[in-house]
KEBA-267499 format. One record per residue (C-alpha): z, x, y; residue in three letters. Coordinates in steps of 0.1 Angstrom, whole numbers, padded with zeros to 4 digits, always signed. Each point is the difference from the previous one (the first is absolute). Layout:
% KEBA-267499
ZXYAla;...
//
This chain:
% KEBA-267499
-0978+0615-0203Unk;+0023+0021-0021Unk;-0010+0036+0001Unk;+0009+0005-0036Unk;-0028-0022-0013Unk;-0021+0020-0026Unk;-0038-0001+0000Unk;-0020-0010-0030Unk;+0001+0025-0029Unk;-0024+0008-0027Unk;+0020-0021-0025Unk;+0004-0029+0025Unk;-0033-0003+0017Unk;-0012-0031+0019Unk;-0033-0016-0010Unk;-0010-0017+0033Unk;-0027-0021-0016Unk;+0023-0031+0005Unk;-0007+0003+0037Unk;-0037-0002-0006Unk;+0005-0031-0021Unk;+0021-0016+0027Unk;-0026+0009+0027Unk;-0026-0020-0019Unk;+0019-0032+0007Unk;-0004+0006+0038Unk;-0035+0012-0003Unk;-0010-0032-0018Unk;+0022-0027+0016Unk;-0002+0008+0037Unk;-0039-0002+0004Unk;-0002-0028-0025Unk;+0025-0021+0020Unk;-0019+0007+0032Unk;-0031-0015-0016Unk;+0019-0030-0014Unk;+0018-0007+0033Unk;-0033+0001+0019Unk;-0015-0024-0025Unk;+0029-0025+0001Unk;-0008-0034+0015Unk;+0017-0007+0033Unk;+0028-0025-0002Unk;+0004+0004-0038Unk;+0038+0007+0001Unk;+0004+0001-0038Unk;-0026+0028-0002Unk;+0015+0017+0030Unk;+0034+0000-0016Unk;-0013+0014-0034Unk;-0017+0029+0017Unk;+0028+0006+0025Unk;+0026+0001-0028Unk;-0021+0026-0019Unk;-0006+0020+0031Unk;+0038+0001+0007Unk;+0005+0015-0034Unk;-0027+0027+0005Unk;+0009+0009+0035Unk;+0037+0001-0008Unk;-0006+0023-0029Unk;-0022+0023+0020Unk;+0026+0002+0028Unk;+0029+0007-0025Unk;-0021+0026-0018Unk;-0004+0019+0032Unk;+0036-0005+0011Unk;+0011+0015-0034Unk;-0022+0030+0005Unk;+0012+0005+0036Unk;+0036-0001-0010Unk;+0001+0014-0036Unk;-0030+0024-0003Unk;-0011+0015+0033Unk;+0034+0016+0009Unk;+0001+0017-0035Unk;-0035+0012+0002Unk;+0003+0014+0035Unk;+0030+0020-0011Unk;-0014+0012-0033Unk;-0038+0003+0005Unk;+0000+0022+0031Unk;-0024+0014+0012Unk;-0021-0028-0015Unk;+0020-0026+0019Unk;-0029-0005+0024Unk;-0013-0024-0026Unk;+0032-0020+0002Unk;-0003+0000+0038Unk;-0035-0015-0003Unk;+0013-0026-0024Unk;+0027-0010+0025Unk;-0025-0004+0028Unk;-0023-0021-0022Unk;+0030-0022-0009Unk;+0005-0007+0037Unk;-0036-0012+0004Unk;+0003-0021-0031Unk;+0033-0015+0012Unk;-0017-0012+0032Unk;-0029-0016-0019Unk;+0025-0015-0025Unk;+0021-0015+0028Unk;-0032-0015+0016Unk;-0011-0016-0033Unk;+0035-0013-0008Unk;+0003-0017+0034Unk;-0034-0016-0003Unk;+0008-0011-0035Unk;+0030-0019+0012Unk;-0020-0016+0028Unk;-0028-0010-0024Unk;+0025-0015-0024Unk;+0012-0023+0028Unk;-0034-0009+0015Unk;-0025+0003-0029Unk;-0028+0004+0027Unk;-0033+0018-0001Unk;+0006+0024+0029Unk;+0033+0014-0014Unk;-0015+0003-0034Unk;-0028+0021+0013Unk;+0024+0022+0020Unk;+0022+0004-0031Unk;-0029+0009-0022Unk;-0011+0027+0025Unk;+0036+0013+0003Unk;+0001+0003-0038Unk;-0033+0019+0000Unk;+0015+0024+0026Unk;+0031+0004-0021Unk;-0022+0007-0031Unk;-0019+0027+0019Unk;+0033+0017+0010Unk;+0016-0004-0034Unk;-0030+0010-0021Unk;-0005+0033+0020Unk;+0037+0007-0003Unk;+0001-0006-0038Unk;-0031+0022-0004Unk;+0017+0028+0018Unk;+0033-0006-0018Unk;-0015+0000-0034Unk;-0020+0032+0006Unk;+0025+0021+0019Unk;+0035-0015-0003Unk;+0002-0008-0037Unk;-0002+0037-0010Unk;+0029+0008+0023Unk;+0020-0029-0015Unk;-0006+0013-0035Unk;+0014+0033+0010Unk;+0029-0011+0022Unk;+0011-0035-0010Unk;+0018-0008-0032Unk;-0008-0031-0021Unk;+0035-0014+0008Unk;-0007+0003+0037Unk;-0033-0018-0004Unk;+0017-0027-0020Unk;+0023-0006+0030Unk;-0030-0008+0021Unk;-0013-0024-0027Unk;+0034-0017-0004Unk;+0003-0005+0038Unk;-0035-0016-0001Unk;+0009-0023-0029Unk;+0032-0012+0018Unk;-0021-0009+0030Unk;-0022-0024-0020Unk;+0013-0036-0002Unk;+0012-0006-0036Unk;-0024-0029-0004Unk;-0029+0023+0008Unk;+0009+0030-0022Unk;-0022-0010-0029Unk;-0029-0008+0024Unk;+0003+0035+0016Unk;+0002+0016-0034Unk;-0032-0018-0009Unk;-0016+0013+0031Unk;+0010+0035-0009Unk;-0013-0003-0036Unk;-0033-0018+0009Unk;-0020+0032+0007Unk;+0020+0024-0021Unk;-0015+0017-0030Unk;+0013-0008-0034Unk;+0019+0033+0000Unk;+0015-0007+0034Unk;+0011-0035-0010Unk;+0016+0014-0031Unk;+0019+0026+0019Unk;+0011-0024+0027Unk;+0012-0026-0024Unk;+0017+0025-0022Unk;+0023+0010+0029Unk;+0012-0036+0003Unk;+0030-0014-0019Unk;-0010-0019-0032Unk;+0011-0034+0014Unk;-0023+0005+0031Unk;-0029+0009-0023Unk;+0006-0031-0020Unk;+0001-0021+0032Unk;-0033+0014+0011Unk;-0017-0008-0032Unk;+0015-0035-0004Unk;-0001-0012+0036Unk;-0014+0026+0024Unk;-0036+0002-0014Unk;-0004-0038+0004Unk;+0017+0000+0034Unk;-0022+0027+0014Unk;-0031-0017-0014Unk;+0010-0032+0018Unk;+0007+0019+0032Unk;-0033+0018+0000Unk;-0019-0033-0007Unk;+0019-0017+0028Unk;-0005+0028+0026Unk;-0035+0011-0009Unk;-0012-0033-0015Unk;-0014+0021-0028Unk;+0012+0015-0033Unk;+0010+0036-0003Unk;+0003+0023-0030Unk;+0038-0001-0003Unk;+0013+0028-0021Unk;+0014-0013-0033Unk;+0024+0029-0009Unk;
//
C-alpha cells in the first residue's frame, strides 16, 4: 500500500452506512436459503438448480466482499488506526473462520447441485447455518467497532474501490438481481442515496427492467412475493 495515502478528512468523510445495507443481504439470504434448501424435495433437480444458482450469487458476493476488505481496507486501517488496530486483527481472525465455513458450504452446494439428494441438502443447510452464525457475529462486531474507525481513516474513494471490486465480481446477468437484494430491506432514504450514486442509465435500467426481474427472482427462489422497492 502506498505510504502517501491520506486518511479521511473533515470535508471528505466516509459514511459507512452502505456496509450496513450490504450486510443485510447476507443476514437475510443465508439463513433463508438454509431453510429453503432443507425443505426442497429430494430429486427435484429444477428446484435444486434454482436454489443453487441463487446460493452461488450470495456466497460469491460474501466471499468477494471479504476479499475486498482483506486487500483494500485492512492494510490501510492497520497503518492508520494504531493503536486501535487490535480491532482490525480481530476482523482478520473472524474472516478466517468465515472463509472455512464458506468453503464448506460452497463444496456442499456443488455436490447438492449434482445429486439433489436429501442427505446433502441437510448437510448444506447446516453448513449455511454455521456460516450464518460466524458471519452474523462478525457483522455485529464490525458494525459496532470497525465502522467508526473506517469513518475516521478511510476515504469515500477508497471505500468506492471496495464496492467496484465487488460489482466486477458479480456476473453481469445477475447485477440487477443483486441490486434488488441490496435495496429490498433498505430504508427509503438508503435506497435514494444508493440509487443517486449510480449513473442515470443504470437507474433507468433498474426501474424499467430490474424491479420486474428481481420480483420474478424472489418469487422463483422463495415461492412467495416480496416487497420489491419501486424507486
